[in-house]
N, C-alpha and C positions, 0 to 999 in steps of 0.2 A: 406495342410501338406506338407511339404517336406519330400523326402523319406530317407534323411540322417540324420535327426535328431529323436532320441527316442521321441515317443509321451508321453505327458504330463500324470503324473498319476492322473486320476479325477474319480469321481464316473462314469459319463457317459462313459469314455474310458473304464472302468474296466467292466461296464455292455455290452459296445458294445463287447470288446474282448470275452465276456462269452455268447455273443447272446441274451442277456436280459433273460436268464434263471438259475435257480437255478443249481450249479453245484453237488448238492447231490441228487435232486429227479427230476430236469428238470422242475418244476414249474416256471410260469411267473408273478406271482402275489406277491405282498408285498416283493418286492426285497430289500435285505440289502446287505451287505458285511460281509464276515467271515474273521478274522484270521485263516489260516488254524494252524498254530503253535499259541496258543493264546499268547496275548501280556504278560500275568500272568506267562508264562512259557519262556519268553525271545523272542517271535515271534515278528517281525518288520512288520510296514505298508510300504510293498513293493509290487511290481509287483509278486514277487515270493512267497509271504505269504498271498495274499489276493485273495479270488473268490467271486463270486455273490453266494448269499443263499436267500432262501425265508425266512420270517420271522421264521416260524415253525421250518426249520432245523436249524437255527441259533440259536434259542432258546434250540432244542433238543440238539445240539452239546455243546452248552454252553462254559465252558472253558475246555474243554478238547481236547486232542490231537485226529487226526482221529483214531489212533488205539485204543485208550480208548474208543471213542465213536462208533467205528466201521462205521465209516462214513468218506468215502474217496472221496475227489473230482472225478467227471468222466474224466477231464482234468487236468494235472499237472499245477500250475499256474506258468506263465511265462511272461516276458516283450514283449507284441507284437511289431511287425514293423508297421510304420505309413502305410505301404501297406496293411497288414492284416487288420487293423482297418478299411481302405478305402473298403477293400473287404466285411467286414461283413456289413458296413453302406449301401452297394449297396443291401443288403437283404430285407431293411425296406423301405418303401414308402417315398418320399420325404416329408419333414417337420414333419416326425415321432416323436411324443412325448410321451416317455413312460409314464405311470401314475405314476411311482415315482418320476417323476420331478414336479407334479403338486403342491406339497407342498412346493417348493422353489420358485415357481413363485407368483408374485403379479398381480392379475387381477382388472383392473379398471373397476367395474361393476356399470353402473349407475341404481340407482333403480328407479323404476316406482312409481310415486305417486298415 
């Protein structure tokens, strides 16, 4: 990654920004992403409005605002720098693959006869 170009908005980069942890309860399992201000209330899909959330917290918050749900992200969502993502990435072992990616990968498995 070059340091002068903003990082791409991807699921992996979002999870990396948030250290693969729910921003509401800090769980690391069943991660999804949550619109802090729901799309139904005009929220956009941007770095500044999306946080990593576990499935339970995402379902609990639903289409409500943080104030309505009494659920506030631990960190204010913002666009990270490439440097920040690199620093967060160094916390994980080489070739780390979070379980949330397994559904998106195709594994060519030979079946034993």
